[in-house]
C-alpha positions in Angstrom: 11.5 23.4 -29.1 8.1 24.8 -30.7 5.5 22.0 -32.2 2.3 22.7 -34.2 -0.9 20.5 -34.5 -3.8 20.9 -36.2 -5.3 19.6 -39.4 -2.2 20.4 -41.8 0.4 19.9 -38.8 1.5 17.1 -38.0 3.4 18.2 -34.5 6.4 18.0 -36.3 9.6 20.2 -35.0 9.4 23.4 -36.4 12.1 25.8 -37.1 11.7 29.5 -36.4 14.4 30.6 -38.8 12.8 29.2 -41.1 9.2 30.7 -41.4 6.3 31.6 -38.9 3.5 29.4 -37.5 1.3 27.1 -40.2 -2.6 28.7 -41.2 -4.0 25.6 -39.8 -2.1 25.2 -36.5 -5.1 25.1 -33.6 -2.3 24.1 -31.3 1.1 25.0 -30.4 3.2 23.5 -28.1 6.0 25.4 -26.3 8.6 23.1 -24.5 11.6 24.8 -22.8 11.4 27.6 -25.6 14.3 30.0 -26.9 13.5 33.9 -27.0 13.3 33.4 -31.0 10.7 30.4 -30.7 8.7 33.1 -28.1 8.9 35.9 -30.5 7.4 33.8 -33.4 4.5 32.6 -31.5 3.6 35.8 -30.0 3.8 37.5 -33.5 1.0 35.0 -34.2 -1.4 35.2 -32.0 -0.7 38.6 -31.1 -0.3 38.3 -27.4 3.0 37.8 -24.8 4.2 34.3 -23.9 4.1 33.7 -20.1 7.8 33.3 -18.8 9.0 30.5 -16.9 8.9 33.4 -13.5 5.5 34.3 -14.5 4.0 30.9 -14.3 5.7 30.4 -10.9 3.4 32.6 -9.6 1.0 30.8 -7.2 -1.5 33.9 -6.4 -4.9 32.8 -8.8 -4.4 36.7 -10.2 -1.4 35.6 -11.6 -2.5 32.5 -12.9 -5.8 32.9 -13.6 -6.6 36.3 -16.3 -8.0 37.5 -19.4 -6.1 40.1 -21.7 -7.2 41.5 -24.9 -9.3 39.0 -25.6 -7.0 36.1 -24.7 -7.6 33.4 -21.6 -4.3 32.9 -19.4 -4.0 30.1 -17.3 -1.5 28.3 -15.8 -2.1 24.6 -13.9 0.4 22.4 -11.5 0.6 19.1 -13.5 1.8 15.9 -11.5 5.3 14.5 -12.9 8.0 12.5 -11.6 5.6 9.2 -10.6 7.5 6.6 -12.3 11.4 7.9 -11.4 9.9 7.9 -7.7 10.5 12.0 -7.0 6.9 12.9 -7.7 6.2 16.6 -8.1 4.4 19.5 -10.1 5.5 21.8 -12.8 3.7 24.5 -14.3 1.9 24.5 -17.8 0.7 28.0 -19.3 -2.0 27.7 -21.5 -3.0 30.7 -23.6 -6.3 30.7 -25.7 -7.0 33.0 -28.2 -9.8 33.1 -30.4 -7.8 30.5 -33.0 -5.4 29.0 -31.2 -3.9 27.3 -28.3 -0.4 27.9 -26.8 0.9 25.4 -24.0 4.2 26.9 -22.7 6.2 24.0 -20.2 9.4 23.5 -19.3 8.8 19.8 -18.7 6.6 17.0 -20.2 4.4 15.3 -17.8 3.2 11.8 -19.5 -0.6 13.1 -20.1 0.9 15.8 -22.5 2.8 13.5 -24.0 0.3 11.0 -24.6 -2.2 13.4 -25.7 0.2 14.4 -28.5 0.4 11.4 -29.8 -3.1 11.0 -29.4 -3.4 13.9 -31.6 -1.3 12.7 -34.1 -3.5 9.3 -34.6 -6.7 11.2 -34.5 -6.3 14.8 -35.9 -9.8 15.5 -35.1 -9.2 16.3 -31.6 -7.4 19.5 -32.5 -10.0 20.9 -34.9 -10.3 23.6 -33.1 -8.6 25.1 -30.1 -11.1 25.2 -27.2 -11.4 21.3 -28.1 -7.8 20.9 -28.0 -7.8 22.5 -24.2 -11.0 20.6 -22.9 -9.6 17.5 -24.4 -6.0 18.0 -23.0 -7.5 18.8 -19.7 -9.1 15.6 -19.6 -6.1 13.7 -19.8 -4.3 15.3 -17.0 -7.4 14.7 -14.7 -7.4 10.9 -16.2 -3.7 10.3 -15.2 -4.6 11.9 -11.7 -7.1 9.5 -11.1 -5.1 6.5 -12.6 -2.0 7.6 -9.9 -4.7 8.1 -7.3 -5.8 4.9 -7.6 -2.2 2.8 -7.7 -2.0 5.0 -4.7 -5.0 3.9 -2.5 -3.7 0.4 -3.8 -0.3 0.8 -2.0 -2.1 2.3 1.3 -3.8 -0.8 1.3 -1.1 -3.3 0.9 0.0 -1.1 4.2 -2.4 -1.6 5.9 -2.7 -5.2 5.4 1.2 -5.4 6.7 0.7 -3.3 9.6 -2.4 -4.8 10.2 -1.7 -8.7 9.4 -4.7 -11.2 11.3 -1.3 -12.9 12.4 -0.2 -11.7 15.9 3.1 -12.9 15.1 3.4 -11.3 11.8 3.2 -8.3 13.6 6.4 -8.3 15.4 8.6 -6.1 13.0 12.3 -5.6 12.8 13.7 -2.2 13.1 14.9 -2.4 9.9 11.8 -3.2 8.2 9.8 -0.7 10.4 11.9 2.1 9.1 11.4 0.6 5.7 7.2 1.2 6.5 7.7 4.6 7.9 9.6 5.6 4.4 7.1 3.9 2.4 4.1 5.6 4.5 6.0 8.9 4.0 6.9 8.4 0.1 2.8 8.0 -0.5 2.3 10.9 1.9 4.5 12.8 -0.4 2.7 11.8 -3.5 -0.7 12.4 -2.1 0.3 16.1 -1.4 1.5 16.5 -4.8 -1.4 14.8 -6.6 -4.1 17.1 -4.5 -2.1 19.9 -5.2 -2.3 19.2 -8.6 -5.9 18.7 -8.1 -6.8 21.6 -6.9 -5.0 23.7 -9.2 -6.8 22.1 -12.1 -10.3 23.1 -10.2 -9.3 26.1 -10.1 -8.5 26.4 -13.8 -11.9 24.4 -14.8 -14.4 27.2 -12.7 -12.4 30.1 -14.4 -12.7 28.7 -17.6 -16.4 27.7 -17.6 -16.7 31.1 -16.2 -15.1 32.8 -19.3 -17.6 34.6 -21.9 -15.8 32.2 -24.2 -17.5 29.0 -23.6 -20.7 30.5 -23.5 -21.0 30.7 -27.0 -23.3 28.0 -28.5 -20.4 26.4 -30.7 -19.0 25.4 -27.4 -21.9 23.8 -25.7 -20.5 20.3 -25.6 -17.3 21.8 -24.3 -19.0 23.4 -21.6 -21.1 20.6 -21.0 -17.3 18.2 -20.9 -16.0 21.0 -18.5 -19.2 20.5 -16.5 -18.1 16.7 -16.6 -14.6 17.3 -15.3 -14.8 19.3 -12.7 -17.4 17.3 -10.8 -14.7 14.4 -11.3 -11.7 16.7 -9.8 -13.9 18.1 -7.1 -14.3 13.7 -6.3 -10.9 13.1 -6.7 -10.0 16.5 -4.2 -12.6 14.4 -1.6 -10.9 11.0 -2.4 -7.2 12.5 -2.0 -8.6 13.5 1.4 -9.9 9.9 2.2 -6.9 8.7 2.0 -4.8 11.5 3.4 -7.1 11.0 7.3 -6.1 6.7 6.2 -2.4 7.6 5.6 -2.1 9.5 9.4 -3.9 6.5 11.0 -1.6 4.1 9.5 1.5 6.4 10.7 0.2 6.2 14.3 -0.3 2.7 13.8 3.4 1.9 12.9 4.0 4.3 15.5 2.3 2.8 18.0 3.8 -0.6 16.5 7.1 1.0 17.4 5.9 1.6 21.0 5.0 -2.0 21.2 8.2 -3.1 20.7 10.2 -1.0 22.2 7.6 -2.3 25.9 8.1 -5.6 24.7 12.1 -4.9 25.2 12.0 -3.3 28.1 9.8 -5.9 30.2 12.6 -8.5 28.8 14.9 -6.7 30.5 12.3 -6.3 33.6 12.7 -9.9 33.8 15.8 -10.2 33.1 16.0 -8.1 36.4 13.2 -10.0 38.2 15.4 -13.5 37.9 18.9 -12.0 38.5 18.5 -9.4 40.9 17.5 -12.2 44.1 20.3 -14.3 43.6 22.7 -11.7 43.6 21.3 -10.5 46.9 22.0 -14.0 48.1 25.5 -14.2 46.8 26.3 -10.7 47.9 25.4 -11.8 51.8 27.3 -15.1 51.2 30.3 -13.3 49.6 30.5 -11.0 52.8 34.0 -11.6 54.9 33.1 -11.7 58.0 34.7 -13.9 60.9 31.7 -15.8 61.9 29.3 -16.8 59.6 26.6 -19.8 60.6 26.8 -21.4 57.6 30.6 -20.8 57.0 31.5 -24.2 58.1 28.5 -26.2 57.1 29.6 -29.3 54.8 26.1 -28.5 53.1 26.5 -24.6 53.2 27.4 -24.5 49.7 24.4 -26.5 48.4 22.2 -24.7 50.9 23.7 -21.4 49.0 22.6 -22.6 45.3 19.5 -23.9 46.2 18.6 -20.2 48.3 19.6 -18.3 45.0 17.5 -21.0 42.2 14.6 -20.8 44.9 14.9 -16.5 45.1 14.9 -16.2 41.8 11.9 -18.8 40.2 9.6 -18.6 42.8 8.9 -14.5 42.7 8.6 -15.4 38.9 5.7 -18.2 39.1 3.9 -15.6 41.9 4.1 -12.9 39.2 3.0 -15.3 36.5 0.1 -16.4 38.8 -1.2 -13.0 39.3 -1.2 -12.4 35.6 1.6 -9.5 35.6 3.7 -11.1 33.3 
């Protein structure tokens, strides 16, 4: 699909077969473009539009470069958080003298929200540089929101693990499995947020160093970029802090599992302590010897039961007194 935004464009879908790009379009948005749509845009900007395979390259030289006076940039944007399948998708930016072209094969929520914002406030699309800076700002705001929500989720996990009541920390196996899954999903989301933040930071550094942003007319955008770079660096530092916290919570969860396993083994040890001595007594009196002193004794049965009970209780009391159990 092909959409255009600008003073004379409202973001409606354009049919490339009915004409070219409107003269007043400052932002051209290509979503899963066809080859016909790409040709129309390439004719309008005088540059080739990056393909999906080119945007998938991870080396900086393929993602950030300048060619024939146009800036080519690729950013990995976060998506799929609400659906529970967080991932990143590449978004290509081509910044020419008068126009910004975005190429994407998915629709991250910041881009969708910014497009609606531009429809309500057309002044945001007065020039290509302003559109790019504002769009990057929306992407960074979304990363900050997701990182904040993830911080709250990590706090809930921490409260569940380190409950102030000792009995509340005894978690059944099914809940422990769910807890580990919860930590794993949080770690996956954090990794995607950090990957997107690092990609955004590289793009901001490249854009700030370009000659395009050092013009006097772009002084406000340059200052805005500097502020966004600081914000992204803070997000990266905060994501590192949350990553360390998640590692600690994972270790604590594994420690709880070890405690539960040790408690189960301790229970079996107590059972062995209680039942092994009586079993020994029963085994002795179950031997088939011709002569046993207590065999004809009137109180032999009572004596055997009392001996078995005593052999079970006395060691238990002794170990408890010594503090071993």
